[in-house]
C-alpha positions, 0 to 999 in steps of 0.5 A: 797702012803703013806708018800707022799703029795697031792701036786706033788713034783714040785708045788710051795710053797705058800708065806706066812707072819711069823707073830712072826719074826713081833712081835719081830721087833715091841717089839724091836721099842717099847722098844727103843722108851721107853728107849729113851724117858726116857733118855730125861731130860729137866733138866741139874741140879743133881737128887733132889726132887723139890718143888712143885709150884701151879703157875709155868710154864715149860721153856725151860732150853737150853742155860742156866746154872742149879745151884743145891743145894742138901739137904746137902748144896752142889753145882754142875754146871750142874751136876758137883759137884762144891766147893764155889769157883769153883762156883764163877769162872764159874759163872764169866766166863759164864757171860763172855761168855754170857753177853746178854742172861745168864740165871741161874736155880737154882734147889734145894732140898725141904730139901735144906737149904734156905740160901744156895738157897738165897747166890747161887740166891744173887751171881747170881745177884751179877755176873751181871745176871738178868735172875735167875730162880727158877726150880720147880716141877709143881703142881696140880692147887687148884680148 
């Protein structure tokens, strides 16, 4: 019987698990998880190089406004570039909307002018907001 198998033509095939599609699904789930994790950005401000702080502690920025001062001296309100006039208007509006729990995070580039950051800090305090935080990158504690 050339070309015929040892099984009969009516025999049932044994079930088997294909491993290749399983590996594909696992890699898809892994890639999805990695992309999702990378999209979780806690800071609501623009991307700037934050200064390091040895005593800084992590805080949840939820329920707060983030004001960014860039290296060039420009400002942004929660990733939205603003002028000085727009900044002052938004600051007053934010304080009206959150009279008791208003919290402002200031994140400034390491190369940003110190006077620009102090200006933002002063204007936030003048608006009546007492919870003002400076955002830094946690450095390695010294031994």
